[in-house]
Structure formats: structure tokens, C-alpha cells
C-alpha positions as a Python dict, from the first residue, in 0.01 Angstrom:
ca = {
    (1, 'X'): (0, 0, 0),
    (2, 'X'): (123, 102, -340),
    (3, 'X'): (-176, 312, -440),
    (4, 'X'): (-338, 606, -271),
    (5, 'X'): (-703, 560, -171),
    (6, 'X'): (-952, 729, -403),
    (7, 'X'): (-1067, 971, -134),
    (8, 'X'): (-802, 1050, 124),
    (9, 'X'): (-878, 1190, 470),
    (10, 'X'): (-563, 1399, 443),
    (11, 'X'): (-462, 1572, 117),
    (12, 'X'): (-301, 1345, -142),
    (13, 'X'): (25, 1543, -125),
    (14, 'X'): (62, 1491, 253),
    (15, 'X'): (401, 1349, 340),
    (16, 'X'): (433, 1055, 574),
    (17, 'X'): (492, 1161, 934),
    (18, 'X'): (835, 1087, 1085),
    (19, 'X'): (896, 730, 1205),
    (20, 'X'): (748, 706, 1554),
    (21, 'X'): (627, 476, 1826),
    (22, 'X'): (281, 568, 1956),
    (23, 'X'): (221, 434, 2306),
    (24, 'X'): (-148, 421, 2397),
    (25, 'X'): (-223, 406, 2769),
    (26, 'X'): (-578, 274, 2803),
    (27, 'X'): (-530, 46, 2503),
    (28, 'X'): (-845, -156, 2576),
    (29, 'X'): (-1067, 146, 2643),
    (30, 'X'): (-1357, 293, 2452),
    (31, 'X'): (-1164, 594, 2318),
    (32, 'X'): (-897, 371, 2169),
    (33, 'X'): (-1130, 134, 1989),
    (34, 'X'): (-1391, 389, 1876),
    (35, 'X'): (-1173, 682, 1772),
    (36, 'X'): (-795, 635, 1794),
    (37, 'X'): (-767, 309, 1600),
    (38, 'X'): (-1012, 420, 1329),
    (39, 'X'): (-810, 741, 1291),
    (40, 'X'): (-481, 550, 1272),
    (41, 'X'): (-639, 315, 1018),
    (42, 'X'): (-742, 614, 805),
    (43, 'X'): (-390, 755, 830),
    (44, 'X'): (-244, 419, 726),
    (45, 'X'): (-486, 408, 434),
    (46, 'X'): (-363, 754, 332),
    (47, 'X'): (1, 643, 356),
    (48, 'X'): (54, 921, 613),
    (49, 'X'): (249, 690, 848),
    (50, 'X'): (613, 595, 803),
    (51, 'X'): (702, 233, 737),
    (52, 'X'): (885, 228, 1072),
    (53, 'X'): (570, 334, 1258),
    (54, 'X'): (475, 125, 1563),
    (55, 'X'): (197, 110, 1823),
    (56, 'X'): (241, -17, 2178),
    (57, 'X'): (-82, -66, 2368),
    (58, 'X'): (-53, -49, 2749),
    (59, 'X'): (-332, -159, 2981),
    (60, 'X'): (-402, -356, 3296),
    (61, 'X'): (-602, -609, 3092),
    (62, 'X'): (-402, -928, 3042),
    (63, 'X'): (-323, -987, 2675),
    (64, 'X'): (-40, -1042, 2428),
    (65, 'X'): (47, -907, 2084),
    (66, 'X'): (-165, -1155, 1886),
    (67, 'X'): (-458, -1132, 2128),
    (68, 'X'): (-457, -754, 2119),
    (69, 'X'): (-437, -746, 1740),
    (70, 'X'): (-743, -974, 1726),
    (71, 'X'): (-924, -754, 1979),
    (72, 'X'): (-864, -448, 1762),
    (73, 'X'): (-978, -627, 1446),
    (74, 'X'): (-1297, -745, 1615),
    (75, 'X'): (-1360, -394, 1751),
    (76, 'X'): (-1319, -234, 1408),
    (77, 'X'): (-1553, -484, 1245),
    (78, 'X'): (-1808, -420, 1520),
    (79, 'X'): (-1791, -46, 1460),
    (80, 'X'): (-1855, -97, 1090),
    (81, 'X'): (-2145, -333, 1161),
    (82, 'X'): (-2301, -80, 1401),
    (83, 'X'): (-2287, 198, 1142),
    (84, 'X'): (-2318, 565, 1230),
    (85, 'X'): (-2084, 730, 1475),
    (86, 'X'): (-1775, 915, 1361),
    (87, 'X'): (-1610, 619, 1186),
    (88, 'X'): (-1793, 605, 854),
    (89, 'X'): (-1615, 318, 676),
    (90, 'X'): (-1839, 52, 522),
    (91, 'X'): (-1570, -214, 521),
    (92, 'X'): (-1227, -279, 671),
    (93, 'X'): (-979, -277, 385),
    (94, 'X'): (-742, -567, 432),
    (95, 'X'): (-421, -411, 301),
    (96, 'X'): (-396, -99, 522),
    (97, 'X'): (-539, -281, 825),
    (98, 'X'): (-288, -565, 798),
    (99, 'X'): (-10, -309, 752),
    (100, 'X'): (-119, -140, 1074),
    (101, 'X'): (-181, -447, 1292),
    (102, 'X'): (159, -593, 1199),
    (103, 'X'): (303, -291, 1380),
    (104, 'X'): (98, -335, 1698),
    (105, 'X'): (247, -466, 2022),
    (106, 'X'): (96, -498, 2367),
    (107, 'X'): (219, -452, 2723),
    (108, 'X'): (12, -562, 3022),
    (109, 'X'): (82, -350, 3326),
    (110, 'X'): (-44, -129, 3606),
    (111, 'X'): (-6, 247, 3548),
    (112, 'X'): (112, 288, 3906),
    (113, 'X'): (383, 20, 3881),
    (114, 'X'): (739, 132, 3811),
    (115, 'X'): (804, -204, 3644),
    (116, 'X'): (550, -129, 3372),
    (117, 'X'): (744, 179, 3267),
    (118, 'X'): (1081, 6, 3288),
    (119, 'X'): (945, -263, 3054),
    (120, 'X'): (810, 5, 2823),
    (121, 'X'): (1148, 181, 2818),
    (122, 'X'): (1318, -145, 2724),
    (123, 'X'): (1074, -192, 2433),
    (124, 'X'): (1129, 163, 2304),
    (125, 'X'): (1507, 144, 2349),
    (126, 'X'): (1513, -182, 2151),
    (127, 'X'): (1307, -17, 1879),
    (128, 'X'): (1541, 282, 1872),
    (129, 'X'): (1842, 55, 1829),
    (130, 'X'): (1666, -138, 1555),
    (131, 'X'): (1539, 158, 1349),
    (132, 'X'): (1767, 444, 1451),
    (133, 'X'): (1464, 651, 1553),
    (134, 'X'): (1370, 714, 1913),
    (135, 'X'): (1062, 926, 1836),
    (136, 'X'): (783, 839, 2077),
    (137, 'X'): (435, 974, 2150),
    (138, 'X'): (261, 881, 2476),
    (139, 'X'): (-115, 903, 2439),
    (140, 'X'): (-309, 921, 2766),
    (141, 'X'): (-641, 761, 2663),
    (142, 'X'): (-718, 699, 3030),
    (143, 'X'): (-946, 831, 3301),
    (144, 'X'): (-841, 1183, 3414),
    (145, 'X'): (-728, 1055, 3755),
    (146, 'X'): (-442, 876, 3579),
    (147, 'X'): (-309, 1176, 3382),
    (148, 'X'): (-69, 1294, 3650),
    (149, 'X'): (22, 940, 3759),
    (150, 'X'): (124, 832, 3408),
    (151, 'X'): (310, 1157, 3337),
    (152, 'X'): (514, 1129, 3656),
    (153, 'X'): (598, 764, 3585),
    (154, 'X'): (708, 856, 3232),
    (155, 'X'): (929, 1130, 3371),
    (156, 'X'): (1079, 910, 3641),
    (157, 'X'): (1163, 639, 3385),
    (158, 'X'): (1338, 892, 3160),
    (159, 'X'): (1086, 826, 2882),
    (160, 'X'): (1023, 1198, 2825),
    (161, 'X'): (1391, 1286, 2786),
    (162, 'X'): (1457, 1399, 2430),
    (163, 'X'): (1787, 1308, 2263),
    (164, 'X'): (1950, 1329, 1924),
    (165, 'X'): (1770, 1003, 1843),
    (166, 'X'): (1425, 1161, 1856),
    (167, 'X'): (1145, 1359, 2016),
    (168, 'X'): (922, 1265, 2308),
    (169, 'X'): (564, 1397, 2325),
    (170, 'X'): (269, 1343, 2555),
    (171, 'X'): (-97, 1373, 2451),
    (172, 'X'): (-355, 1453, 2719),
    (173, 'X'): (-727, 1407, 2663),
    (174, 'X'): (-1006, 1613, 2821),
    (175, 'X'): (-1134, 1697, 3074),
    (176, 'X'): (-818, 1881, 3168),
    (177, 'X'): (-898, 1938, 3534),
    (178, 'X'): (-1234, 1982, 3705),
    (179, 'X'): (-1195, 2347, 3800),
    (180, 'X'): (-936, 2626, 3791),
    (181, 'X'): (-735, 2492, 4086),
    (182, 'X'): (-714, 2136, 3952),
    (183, 'X'): (-625, 2257, 3601),
    (184, 'X'): (-338, 2462, 3742),
    (185, 'X'): (-224, 2164, 3950),
    (186, 'X'): (-230, 1930, 3648),
    (187, 'X'): (-42, 2180, 3433),
    (188, 'X'): (222, 2211, 3706),
    (189, 'X'): (245, 1832, 3732),
    (190, 'X'): (298, 1793, 3357),
    (191, 'X'): (545, 2080, 3331),
    (192, 'X'): (764, 1920, 3598),
    (193, 'X'): (840, 1630, 3364),
    (194, 'X'): (799, 1783, 3016),
    (195, 'X'): (830, 2120, 2844),
    (196, 'X'): (530, 2301, 2698),
    (197, 'X'): (641, 2211, 2345),
    (198, 'X'): (620, 1842, 2437),
    (199, 'X'): (263, 1860, 2571),
    (200, 'X'): (-32, 1823, 2333),
    (201, 'X'): (-366, 1888, 2507),
    (202, 'X'): (-605, 1742, 2255),
    (203, 'X'): (-959, 1844, 2160),
    (204, 'X'): (-1092, 1643, 1869),
    (205, 'X'): (-1345, 1914, 1776),
    (206, 'X'): (-1048, 2112, 1645),
    (207, 'X'): (-971, 1831, 1399),
    (208, 'X'): (-1295, 1897, 1216),
    (209, 'X'): (-1247, 2062, 876),
    (210, 'X'): (-1508, 2330, 938),
    (211, 'X'): (-1338, 2442, 1259),
    (212, 'X'): (-1008, 2489, 1079),
    (213, 'X'): (-1192, 2650, 789),
    (214, 'X'): (-1317, 2929, 1017),
    (215, 'X'): (-975, 3094, 1007),
    (216, 'X'): (-952, 3055, 630),
    (217, 'X'): (-1297, 3202, 573),
    (218, 'X'): (-1226, 3492, 803),
    (219, 'X'): (-871, 3581, 709),
    (220, 'X'): (-839, 3471, 344),
    (221, 'X'): (-1153, 3647, 220),
    (222, 'X'): (-1194, 4024, 202),
    (223, 'X'): (-1570, 3969, 206),
    (224, 'X'): (-1611, 3866, 571),
    (225, 'X'): (-1347, 4016, 799),
    (226, 'X'): (-1453, 4383, 750),
    (227, 'X'): (-1794, 4296, 899),
    (228, 'X'): (-1657, 4076, 1180),
    (229, 'X'): (-1713, 4303, 1480),
    (230, 'X'): (-1966, 4468, 1711),
    (231, 'X'): (-2049, 4718, 1434),
    (232, 'X'): (-2219, 4450, 1223),
    (233, 'X'): (-2271, 4140, 1439),
    (234, 'X'): (-2562, 4128, 1683),
    (235, 'X'): (-2481, 3803, 1865),
    (236, 'X'): (-2316, 3463, 1826),
    (237, 'X'): (-2463, 3121, 1915),
    (238, 'X'): (-2251, 2810, 1969),
    (239, 'X'): (-2436, 2479, 1997),
    (240, 'X'): (-2321, 2122, 2063),
    (241, 'X'): (-2634, 1905, 2085),
    (242, 'X'): (-2597, 1530, 2132),
    (243, 'X'): (-2862, 1262, 2092),
    (244, 'X'): (-2665, 1016, 2305),
    (245, 'X'): (-2723, 1008, 2678),
    (246, 'X'): (-2481, 921, 2953),
    (247, 'X'): (-2508, 550, 2867),
    (248, 'X'): (-2254, 353, 3074),
    (249, 'X'): (-2052, 657, 3186),
    (250, 'X'): (-2266, 748, 3486),
    (251, 'X'): (-1980, 728, 3736),
    (252, 'X'): (-1770, 967, 3526),
    (253, 'X'): (-2056, 1200, 3443),
    (254, 'X'): (-2181, 1236, 3799),
    (255, 'X'): (-1864, 1420, 3900),
    (256, 'X'): (-1821, 1598, 3567),
    (257, 'X'): (-2148, 1725, 3419),
    (258, 'X'): (-2209, 1906, 3092),
    (259, 'X'): (-2026, 2226, 3184),
    (260, 'X'): (-1698, 2064, 3288),
    (261, 'X'): (-1719, 1808, 3008),
    (262, 'X'): (-1770, 2052, 2721),
    (263, 'X'): (-1743, 2423, 2793),
    (264, 'X'): (-1383, 2508, 2899),
    (265, 'X'): (-1250, 2294, 2614),
    (266, 'X'): (-1475, 2227, 2312),
    (267, 'X'): (-1704, 2526, 2335),
    (268, 'X'): (-1442, 2785, 2425),
    (269, 'X'): (-1215, 2668, 2146),
    (270, 'X'): (-1497, 2725, 1898),
    (271, 'X'): (-1565, 3064, 2055),
    (272, 'X'): (-1197, 3157, 2030),
    (273, 'X'): (-1178, 3067, 1661),
    (274, 'X'): (-1475, 3292, 1585),
    (275, 'X'): (-1363, 3583, 1804),
    (276, 'X'): (-980, 3583, 1781),
    (277, 'X'): (-781, 3865, 1624),
    (278, 'X'): (-582, 3788, 1308),
    (279, 'X'): (-250, 3628, 1411),
    (280, 'X'): (69, 3767, 1264),
    (281, 'X'): (149, 3427, 1112),
    (282, 'X'): (27, 3068, 1102),
    (283, 'X'): (291, 2975, 1357),
    (284, 'X'): (134, 2762, 1630),
    (285, 'X'): (219, 2999, 1914),
    (286, 'X'): (99, 3305, 1722),
    (287, 'X'): (-244, 3146, 1675),
    (288, 'X'): (-265, 3009, 2028),
    (289, 'X'): (-170, 3348, 2172),
    (290, 'X'): (-462, 3517, 1995),
    (291, 'X'): (-701, 3244, 2107),
    (292, 'X'): (-581, 3280, 2467),
    (293, 'X'): (-639, 3658, 2454),
    (294, 'X'): (-1005, 3602, 2366),
    (295, 'X'): (-1072, 3364, 2653),
    (296, 'X'): (-883, 3589, 2894),
    (297, 'X'): (-1107, 3879, 2783),
    (298, 'X'): (-1431, 3705, 2888),
    (299, 'X'): (-1594, 3931, 3145),
    (300, 'X'): (-1531, 3843, 3510),
    (301, 'X'): (-1856, 3793, 3701),
    (302, 'X'): (-1940, 3724, 4062),
    (303, 'X'): (-2093, 3379, 4129),
    (304, 'X'): (-2434, 3549, 4172),
    (305, 'X'): (-2405, 3729, 3837),
    (306, 'X'): (-2267, 3419, 3662),
    (307, 'X'): (-2555, 3199, 3777),
    (308, 'X'): (-2806, 3453, 3642),
    (309, 'X'): (-2639, 3417, 3302),
    (310, 'X'): (-2643, 3037, 3304),
    (311, 'X'): (-2909, 2767, 3279),
    (312, 'X'): (-2858, 2409, 3387),
    (313, 'X'): (-3086, 2122, 3294),
    (314, 'X'): (-3116, 1747, 3333),
    (315, 'X'): (-3299, 1510, 3101),
    (316, 'X'): (-3600, 1307, 3208),
    (317, 'X'): (-3743, 1002, 3033),
    (318, 'X'): (-3842, 1048, 2670),
    (319, 'X'): (-3795, 933, 2311),
    (320, 'X'): (-3480, 999, 2106),
    (321, 'X'): (-3490, 898, 1740),
    (322, 'X'): (-3785, 675, 1809),
    (323, 'X'): (-3617, 491, 2095),
    (324, 'X'): (-3716, 519, 2464),
    (325, 'X'): (-3458, 683, 2691),
    (326, 'X'): (-3445, 655, 3069),
    (327, 'X'): (-3425, 963, 3285),
    (328, 'X'): (-3069, 1059, 3380),
    (329, 'X'): (-3141, 977, 3744),
    (330, 'X'): (-3228, 621, 3639),
    (331, 'X'): (-2902, 563, 3448),
    (332, 'X'): (-2649, 315, 3593),
    (333, 'X'): (-2414, 460, 3859),
    (334, 'X'): (-2618, 782, 3888),
    (335, 'X'): (-2754, 912, 4220),
    (336, 'X'): (-3135, 889, 4231),
    (337, 'X'): (-3139, 1250, 4357),
    (338, 'X'): (-2856, 1378, 4137),
    (339, 'X'): (-2828, 1750, 4061),
    (340, 'X'): (-2566, 1697, 3790),
    (341, 'X'): (-2646, 1893, 3476),
    (342, 'X'): (-2673, 1715, 3141),
    (343, 'X'): (-2748, 2045, 2966),
    (344, 'X'): (-2607, 2391, 3009),
    (345, 'X'): (-2668, 2723, 2835),
    (346, 'X'): (-2468, 3037, 2912),
    (347, 'X'): (-2420, 3395, 2805),
    (348, 'X'): (-2067, 3538, 2788),
    (349, 'X'): (-1942, 3888, 2707),
    (350, 'X'): (-1595, 3954, 2567),
    (351, 'X'): (-1448, 4278, 2698),
    (352, 'X'): (-1234, 4394, 2409),
    (353, 'X'): (-1272, 4655, 2137),
    (354, 'X'): (-1393, 4418, 1864),
    (355, 'X'): (-1668, 4244, 2063),
    (356, 'X'): (-1778, 4493, 2329),
    (357, 'X'): (-2152, 4446, 2391),
    (358, 'X'): (-2193, 4141, 2166),
    (359, 'X'): (-2337, 3844, 2360),
    (360, 'X'): (-2194, 3499, 2294),
    (361, 'X'): (-2447, 3228, 2379),
    (362, 'X'): (-2326, 2874, 2438),
    (363, 'X'): (-2539, 2560, 2483),
    (364, 'X'): (-2464, 2191, 2501),
    (365, 'X'): (-2670, 1895, 2611),
    (366, 'X'): (-2722, 1521, 2602),
    (367, 'X'): (-3026, 1313, 2496),
    (368, 'X'): (-3153, 1592, 2274),
    (369, 'X'): (-3371, 1551, 1967),
    (370, 'X'): (-3097, 1632, 1714),
    (371, 'X'): (-2724, 1573, 1691),
    (372, 'X'): (-2569, 1898, 1580),
    (373, 'X'): (-2264, 2112, 1645),
    (374, 'X'): (-2278, 2455, 1484),
    (375, 'X'): (-2185, 2820, 1521),
    (376, 'X'): (-2438, 3085, 1423),
    (377, 'X'): (-2315, 3438, 1354),
    (378, 'X'): (-2623, 3662, 1361),
    (379, 'X'): (-2570, 3996, 1187),
    (380, 'X'): (-2757, 4313, 1273),
    (381, 'X'): (-3083, 4378, 1093),
    (382, 'X'): (-3059, 4609, 793),
    (383, 'X'): (-3273, 4925, 806),
    (384, 'X'): (-3617, 4832, 676),
    (385, 'X'): (-3738, 5181, 575),
    (386, 'X'): (-3718, 5109, 205),
    (387, 'X'): (-3923, 4792, 238),
    (388, 'X'): (-4188, 4898, 490),
    (389, 'X'): (-4467, 4871, 232),
    (390, 'X'): (-4354, 4540, 81),
    (391, 'X'): (-4466, 4189, 164),
    (392, 'X'): (-4231, 3995, 388),
    (393, 'X'): (-4008, 4108, 671),
    (394, 'X'): (-3642, 4196, 632),
    (395, 'X'): (-3470, 3934, 847),
    (396, 'X'): (-3110, 3968, 972),
    (397, 'X'): (-2836, 3800, 771),
    (398, 'X'): (-2689, 3489, 924),
    (399, 'X'): (-2378, 3276, 875),
    (400, 'X'): (-2386, 2920, 1006),
    (401, 'X'): (-2078, 2701, 1046),
    (402, 'X'): (-2190, 2336, 1062),
    (403, 'X'): (-1926, 2134, 1246),
    (404, 'X'): (-2116, 1804, 1258),
    (405, 'X'): (-2283, 1630, 1093),
    (406, 'X'): (-2266, 1740, 725),
    (407, 'X'): (-1974, 1978, 764),
    (408, 'X'): (-2017, 2303, 578),
    (409, 'X'): (-2118, 2669, 587),
    (410, 'X'): (-2442, 2843, 495),
    (411, 'X'): (-2527, 3211, 454),
    (412, 'X'): (-2881, 3347, 484),
    (413, 'X'): (-2977, 3664, 300),
    (414, 'X'): (-3286, 3833, 159),
    (415, 'X'): (-3398, 3800, -202),
    (416, 'X'): (-3693, 3918, -409),
    (417, 'X'): (-3959, 3661, -486),
    (418, 'X'): (-4026, 3650, -864),
    (419, 'X'): (-4333, 3851, -958),
    (420, 'X'): (-4462, 4200, -1036),
    (421, 'X'): (-4471, 4311, -674),
    (422, 'X'): (-4173, 4343, -442),
    (423, 'X'): (-4195, 4052, -203),
    (424, 'X'): (-3904, 3955, 19),
    (425, 'X'): (-3805, 3604, 118),
    (426, 'X'): (-3509, 3444, 293),
    (427, 'X'): (-3274, 3226, 90),
    (428, 'X'): (-2973, 3017, 191),
    (429, 'X'): (-2647, 2974, 8),
    (430, 'X'): (-2501, 2640, 121),
    (431, 'X'): (-2152, 2498, 101),
    (432, 'X'): (-2092, 2134, 197),
    (433, 'X'): (-1750, 1978, 209),
    (434, 'X'): (-1887, 1657, 64),
    (435, 'X'): (-2010, 1844, -247),
    (436, 'X'): (-1688, 2029, -329),
    (437, 'X'): (-1411, 1814, -188),
    (438, 'X'): (-1437, 1442, -237),
    (439, 'X'): (-1299, 1340, 99),
    (440, 'X'): (-1408, 1056, 322),
    (441, 'X'): (-1570, 1141, 657),
    (442, 'X'): (-1320, 1129, 941),
    (443, 'X'): (-1324, 1099, 1318),
    (444, 'X'): (-1154, 1436, 1363),
    (445, 'X'): (-852, 1265, 1519),
    (446, 'X'): (-663, 1202, 1194),
    (447, 'X'): (-541, 1559, 1154),
    (448, 'X'): (-460, 1590, 1524),
    (449, 'X'): (-262, 1265, 1547),
    (450, 'X'): (-72, 1359, 1232),
    (451, 'X'): (3, 1701, 1383),
    (452, 'X'): (135, 1538, 1701),
    (453, 'X'): (367, 1320, 1494),
    (454, 'X'): (491, 1619, 1295),
    (455, 'X'): (513, 1851, 1597),
    (456, 'X'): (251, 2106, 1490),
    (457, 'X'): (81, 2245, 1804),
    (458, 'X'): (-154, 2489, 1626),
    (459, 'X'): (-472, 2296, 1711),
    (460, 'X'): (-371, 2209, 2067),
    (461, 'X'): (-433, 2408, 2382),
    (462, 'X'): (-156, 2578, 2574),
    (463, 'X'): (-149, 2590, 2953),
    (464, 'X'): (-261, 2955, 2971),
    (465, 'X'): (-552, 2884, 2737),
    (466, 'X'): (-672, 2596, 2955),
    (467, 'X'): (-651, 2801, 3273),
    (468, 'X'): (-827, 3101, 3118),
    (469, 'X'): (-1116, 2874, 3019),
    (470, 'X'): (-1157, 2742, 3372),
    (471, 'X'): (-1127, 3094, 3514),
    (472, 'X'): (-1421, 3204, 3297),
    (473, 'X'): (-1655, 2928, 3421),
    (474, 'X'): (-1533, 2908, 3782),
    (475, 'X'): (-1791, 3163, 3908),
    (476, 'X'): (-2072, 2945, 3765),
    (477, 'X'): (-1928, 2636, 3933),
    (478, 'X'): (-1897, 2827, 4261),
    (479, 'X'): (-2256, 2946, 4243),
    (480, 'X'): (-2392, 2601, 4162),
    (481, 'X'): (-2186, 2452, 4445),
    (482, 'X'): (-2387, 2679, 4677),
    (483, 'X'): (-2708, 2552, 4517),
    (484, 'X'): (-2775, 2887, 4352),
    (485, 'X'): (-2978, 2874, 4031),
    (486, 'X'): (-3246, 2609, 3977),
    (487, 'X'): (-3191, 2275, 3808),
    (488, 'X'): (-3447, 2258, 3528),
    (489, 'X'): (-3568, 1939, 3365),
    (490, 'X'): (-3619, 1866, 2996),
    (491, 'X'): (-3764, 1566, 2823),
    (492, 'X'): (-3516, 1343, 2639),
    (493, 'X'): (-3558, 1410, 2267),
    (494, 'X'): (-3647, 1777, 2318),
    (495, 'X'): (-3440, 2092, 2256),
    (496, 'X'): (-3356, 2149, 2622),
    (497, 'X'): (-3513, 2334, 2916),
    (498, 'X'): (-3737, 2639, 2873),
    (499, 'X'): (-3493, 2855, 3067),
    (500, 'X'): (-3249, 2827, 2776),
    (501, 'X'): (-3489, 3013, 2547),
    (502, 'X'): (-3563, 3268, 2819),
    (503, 'X'): (-3191, 3337, 2856),
    (504, 'X'): (-3176, 3464, 2497),
    (505, 'X'): (-3511, 3642, 2511),
    (506, 'X'): (-3365, 3885, 2766),
    (507, 'X'): (-3142, 4016, 2483),
    (508, 'X'): (-3422, 3994, 2224),
    (509, 'X'): (-3251, 3693, 2065),
    (510, 'X'): (-3359, 3340, 1971),
    (511, 'X'): (-3168, 3015, 1922),
    (512, 'X'): (-3156, 2888, 1567),
    (513, 'X'): (-3401, 2593, 1578),
    (514, 'X'): (-3245, 2248, 1594),
    (515, 'X'): (-3509, 2081, 1378),
}
């Protein structure tokens, strides 16, 4: 690894992270093979990992070092052969992959067995003695029911105790709880064994360049921030549309649903980036404090009021990208009479000075016709008095942040059509990362894993932020638990249930089409 890759995921000047051991619980799981290992491979290819870097995979599956290394190699080659997805490599480069797999070890063990963690401690202690660095990151790529179990075992084994030899950090995936009470309980469980600065609650959406670029566009440009308020903005739309269905995750999805899976984490983090006040610095806590304030300012509603401002849907059989899709109720491990939502749309109001009266509309769904994550900032319509006798209507200006795919930003404004008469038309000014910055597509995890290794918590959620998110959606969950609000159905491959459009029509608004 003497030369930098032509197009790095991280900037070419990025320093290698401190020497660390990354312990992956759930080492044989889907998250590890589809996202974590590709991200670590990209980091290795960028020379962003120290030469003393090491991975220890922990899982119940019986295996050894060589067998696990082969499993990872086969998995990576399969991802490349499949194409698509978030890992966009066309081939597995031998040099960085060999560098990485030489540093992979494996530990077979039960997460509930004290012996597993004693064996893990012995491996890390031996590594510390060998390299002089005791830095360790414990990544919980496991089902949510194991989060507290693994954390408590780590604490009991002394694996989270920081010393002069190095830091100890724990990474927790979503969903972080299933409601406000469970989120508070999980936070309490984690904070018994680790401090807040050791806990990294991860959301890979925040690793996307466009998400991070929202703050730069807002706060580094005098052009945008003066208009970023109720005085100029009519409403905001946040969309996360997925073409994939539940697939083989029926058992998980039945007790989770679209709201729990996406809204208190992904969607609210995007909302907070758009709506937050300027922080007093780029210090992690300064940014996270402003984001928490936004979520805490979401208007409290009764369950009855909340249900009226929410739409839940479930996909039926249809065609997605030319392929037939079964109805959700016919997916494996799904109840034939399930009322679990695979789509949700909601209206939120933020009760602070900047955003008073501005509706924030959020929608997310599975088995939809288009894969797209975007934020639409709809500005107020300019007075049309001057143009009332011209051809063409003066449409509101619009700013669209495209998170995935094709990361970028576009701005819609009015322009005169060439000719002797004044005729107005809409035009778009588009910025794509791929056009201006020659960087390879990434999974979104590269930046976040690097930040964990370097101790930067800016893009990770704090306990109060998590709990504020659940508090905002709890009234909807309570209302649905009482069977309030109908479950609508939408055909797989469509844009969602009709009620979603009707939700916006009440405020004289329309979703930006997904076509």
C-alpha cells in the first residue's frame, strides 16, 4: 500500500486513525458483510487505518481465523458480482484486501456467556502487550435485543475500562429502542457501564456527503442562511423511499415497522440538520446540542391529534423495477393479518421562533417505485403581480438536497424563455458530487467508522437526542396501538398510499414527484 488510490473515499490528506482493535459482534451477519467490511476495505484502500489495526469478529457461528477470512473474501466478491447496493466497487483490489484480511481474527462464542468475554479480554490484552496500544472499539452489529446484553458483559469483563494504554468505545446500531420507555432504559443500561463520550450511536445516513454538506451550505454561504426561516420558507419535505421490500427480515419488521425503523433516527437527524440553529463551533457537543434543541421543539400532540397528522400504509403485490413483488402479508415470517406499516407519512411543527408555522412533512416506505432519499426546501411564492399578463406561472423556488442516489443539490428558479415576449419557465441549477469531486461512491460508513476511531462524535446521536426523537413520535405509536387511524394499502412499485398526498393537500402543499 505504497500509493494512494486515484479516487479516495476520504480526502487524500486524511491521517491514519490511531492504532485500534475493532471488535465486531455479529461478525457473520448481513450488516457486517454488506456494509462494515466494504467500508473498512475502502478505509484500508485510502490508507486511513494504522498498520497496527486489527479486527476481531465475534459470533456464535463456529469458525476460525482462516475460515472467517475466506468467508469475508467470498462475501465481498459476491457483493461485487451482484452489483448495485451501496458498495460500488467493480473489483476487489488484492493489495488493500490482503492487508486487511491479514489483520482479521475470529472468536466463536455466545453473547450471553461470560467465557466469551474473558477470551476476548485475553486477546485484546495480548494485543496491547504486543503493540503498546490498548485502543478498542466494540461494534454491536447484532439484533437490538442483544445491545444491553453485550454492553453489560463488556462492562463486567472490564473491557470498557479506559487506561493510559488506550480508549474504549462502543458503537450501537439502530433501532435504539422501540419507544420512549425502552430508549430510556437502553440509555440507562449503557451509561451504567460506559460514559457518554464512549458511546457512539450510529446512523449511516449521517455519513453521506450531502448530509454533512447541509451545514456547510447553510453556514458557510451568505446566500442561503438569511432566507432560512418562516419568513421565506413555506414548507419542508423529507423523503426516504426504498425499492426493496422486507425480504427475509419479516420477523424483525413485524415488531418494528417503518416508523420505528426510520423516523426517530434517520428522518429526525435529517430534519435537525435542516432546522438547527448555527452552533457556536464545530465541536461535537455544540452541534449535537443544537440538533437536540430542534427535536425537543417538535410540538407535543395528543395521540388523537398525532394520528390525524400521520398516515400509515402497507404494500400489496405489485411490480418494482420490472420484477414481481409479493404483498407484505405474504412475506416470510409475517402475520397474514398484519397491521404493521411499511410506509409512513407525517406532519410535524417545530415550536420555535425560526420555524413557527412551517410544516415539516416526512415520508418513508418500502417497495416503492423509486429509490430516493432527499430533502426539499420549498420557498414561498414570489408576488406575481408583475407577471400576471405573461405566459407561464411563477412557481415557488425550491432547493433539493439529494442524499441518495446521485448525491448533490439542485435549485429551481424562474427564467425567461428566449423570444420577443416575456414567457416564464422553470430551470434547475444542479450540483453533483460526482461532477465536481472525483470521489468513489461509499457506503456512508467510512466517515463514521473513521470518526469512531478518532473520537469525533459530531455525527453520532447523544442520549437526549435519541429520547427527544422517541418523545415526538410516541403519541403516534400510542394512537396506533389503540387502532386509531386506518391502515391504507398501496401497490408495490407505486409512490405510496393516497392518504399521503391528502395529508399535504390540507396545507395546500404537494410532494415533489418521485419519478
